[in-house]
Backbone as CSV, one residue per row, in Angstrom:
resi,resn,N_x,N_y,N_z,CA_x,CA_y,CA_z,C_x,C_y,C_z
1,MET,0.823,-1.184,0.000,0.000,0.000,0.000,0.875,1.259,0.000
2,GLN,1.950,1.233,0.788,2.823,2.399,0.862,3.447,2.710,-0.496
3,SER,3.893,1.690,-1.201,4.523,1.939,-2.498,3.513,2.465,-3.517
4,ALA,2.267,2.015,-3.431,1.228,2.520,-4.338,0.950,3.995,-4.064
5,CYS,0.892,4.365,-2.787,0.678,5.774,-2.426,1.861,6.628,-2.861
6,ASP,3.072,6.111,-2.643,4.270,6.840,-3.059,4.273,7.056,-4.567
7,LYS,3.900,6.021,-5.303,3.875,6.109,-6.763,2.884,7.176,-7.223
8,GLU,1.704,7.173,-6.634,0.683,8.162,-7.006,1.130,9.576,-6.633
9,PHE,1.681,9.718,-5.425,2.149,11.039,-5.007,3.264,11.532,-5.923
10,ASN,4.216,10.663,-6.240,5.333,11.069,-7.095,4.875,11.476,-8.489
11,ALA,3.837,10.826,-8.999,3.285,11.215,-10.298,2.670,12.613,-10.218
12,LEU,1.927,12.872,-9.148,1.332,14.201,-8.963,2.410,15.262,-8.760
13,LEU,3.428,14.915,-7.995,4.525,15.850,-7.750,5.257,16.178,-9.047
14,SER,5.444,15.186,-9.876,6.096,15.395,-11.166,5.277,16.343,-12.045
15,GLU,3.963,16.137,-12.067,3.081,17.039,-12.823,3.165,18.458,-12.281
16,MET,3.182,18.579,-10.964,3.270,19.894,-10.336,4.570,20.587,-10.729
17,ARG,5.673,19.847,-10.670,6.972,20.428,-11.015,7.009,20.870,-12.482
18,THR,6.437,20.052,-13.358,6.390,20.399,-14.776,5.578,21.669,-14.994
19,CYS,4.422,21.744,-14.367,3.557,22.921,-14.492,4.264,24.173,-13.971
20,LEU,4.903,24.049,-12.828,5.624,25.194,-12.259,6.761,25.630,-13.181
21,ARG,7.523,24.661,-13.685,8.654,24.956,-14.562,8.182,25.625,-15.852
22,GLU,7.124,25.084,-16.454,6.608,25.621,-17.716,6.073,27.037,-17.563
23,ASN,5.662,27.383,-16.359,5.129,28.719,-16.112,6.134,29.633,-15.426
24,GLY,7.386,29.206,-15.408,8.452,30.030,-14.855,8.332,30.278,-13.363
25,ARG,7.732,29.348,-12.668,7.511,29.509,-11.228,8.583,28.800,-10.416
26,ASP,8.707,29.245,-9.189,9.631,28.658,-8.226,9.182,27.241,-7.867
27,GLN,10.124,26.374,-7.637,9.826,24.982,-7.290,9.549,24.788,-5.799
28,SER,9.589,25.864,-5.023,9.434,25.730,-3.570,8.071,25.149,-3.174
29,LEU,7.043,25.419,-3.937,5.725,24.847,-3.643,5.790,23.317,-3.719
30,ALA,6.421,22.808,-4.757,6.573,21.358,-4.904,7.491,20.799,-3.821
31,ASP,8.551,21.534,-3.502,9.460,21.102,-2.430,8.718,20.989,-1.105
32,ASN,7.881,21.977,-0.814,7.105,21.964,0.431,6.098,20.818,0.454
33,ALA,5.481,20.545,-0.685,4.534,19.427,-0.773,5.254,18.109,-0.513
34,GLN,6.447,17.966,-1.059,7.214,16.741,-0.862,7.619,16.578,0.607
35,LYS,8.071,17.653,1.225,8.445,17.603,2.646,7.243,17.256,3.519
36,ALA,6.097,17.850,3.220,4.883,17.581,3.997,4.455,16.126,3.841
37,TYR,4.540,15.605,2.629,4.175,14.206,2.383,5.092,13.264,3.153
38,GLU,6.397,13.500,3.061,7.363,12.639,3.755,7.165,12.700,5.268
39,SER,6.911,13.887,5.792,6.690,14.047,7.228,5.421,13.324,7.674
40,SER,4.364,13.486,6.904,3.091,12.832,7.220,3.233,11.315,7.163
41,LYS,3.942,10.838,6.158,4.150,9.397,6.010,4.962,8.849,7.186
42,ALA,6.008,9.547,7.577,6.837,9.103,8.703,6.023,9.057,9.993
43,SER,5.176,10.059,10.202,4.327,10.084,11.399,3.348,8.919,11.407
44,MET,2.773,8.632,10.253,1.812,7.542,10.165,2.490,6.194,10.409
45,VAL,3.669,5.991,9.834,4.402,4.740,10.041,4.741,4.575,11.516
46,LYS,5.186,5.653,12.150,5.520,5.603,13.577,4.283,5.244,14.403
47,GLU,3.163,5.878,14.094,1.924,5.610,14.827,1.478,4.157,14.655
48,LEU,1.549,3.650,13.436,1.144,2.266,13.191,2.069,1.274,13.893
49,LYS,3.366,1.568,13.905,4.304,0.696,14.625,4.006,0.711,16.113
50,ASN,3.697,1.884,16.649,3.356,1.970,18.066,2.120,1.147,18.390
51,VAL,1.132,1.185,17.526,-0.085,0.399,17.741,0.259,-1.085,17.771
52,VAL,1.059,-1.523,16.817,1.423,-2.943,16.746,2.245,-3.352,17.956
53,TYR,3.297,-2.598,18.252,4.213,-2.997,19.319,3.625,-2.811,20.714
54,ASN,2.736,-1.857,20.885,2.189,-1.602,22.214,0.918,-2.377,22.516
55,THR,0.329,-3.007,21.519,-0.909,-3.749,21.764,-0.772,-5.236,21.495
56,ALA,0.434,-5.674,21.142,0.637,-7.102,20.871,0.556,-7.881,22.180
57,VAL,-0.338,-8.814,22.208,-0.519,-9.646,23.399,-0.654,-11.094,22.967
58,GLY,-0.648,-11.934,23.919,-0.864,-13.344,23.627,0.356,-14.182,23.942
59,ASN,0.126,-15.462,23.970,1.181,-16.406,24.299,1.801,-17.032,23.062
60,GLY,1.266,-16.724,21.903,1.782,-17.313,20.672,3.152,-16.768,20.304
61,SER,3.792,-17.436,19.366,5.137,-17.023,18.970,5.133,-15.647,18.310
62,GLY,4.064,-15.306,17.584,3.989,-13.980,16.956,3.952,-12.872,17.982
63,GLY,3.087,-13.016,18.990,3.002,-12.010,20.051,4.290,-11.900,20.829
64,SER,4.928,-13.032,21.108,6.205,-13.027,21.834,7.292,-12.345,21.019
65,TRP,7.335,-12.632,19.716,8.352,-12.013,18.861,8.159,-10.498,18.822
66,ILE,6.929,-10.053,18.651,6.657,-8.615,18.600,7.081,-7.956,19.904
67,GLN,6.715,-8.549,21.034,7.076,-7.961,22.323,8.591,-7.919,22.509
68,SER,9.297,-8.945,22.094,10.746,-8.970,22.283,11.477,-8.024,21.340
69,HIS,10.843,-7.610,20.255,11.471,-6.717,19.282,10.874,-5.311,19.296
70,ARG,10.074,-4.993,20.259,9.359,-3.713,20.286,10.292,-2.514,20.353
71,ASN,11.449,-2.625,20.951,12.366,-1.489,21.068,13.179,-1.249,19.809
72,MET,13.020,-2.082,18.813,13.745,-1.922,17.559,13.013,-0.994,16.603
73,ALA,11.782,-0.633,16.913,10.963,0.193,16.015,11.470,1.596,15.951
């Protein structure tokens, strides 16, 4: 899912950069969009990892592995 979102965002970003370039505009708008996307993505990944590592319970090997590796996130 992440790679599909990245692919779609990069296509839109490329279009934005082309439009800005063709109209003699500064690329800072596209740069800011890219920074915002990367920041948002990093926050979401961190939040999802926290959900997984902080709510993993159970006696099974999967739950035990997650709990033992939780500090690696």
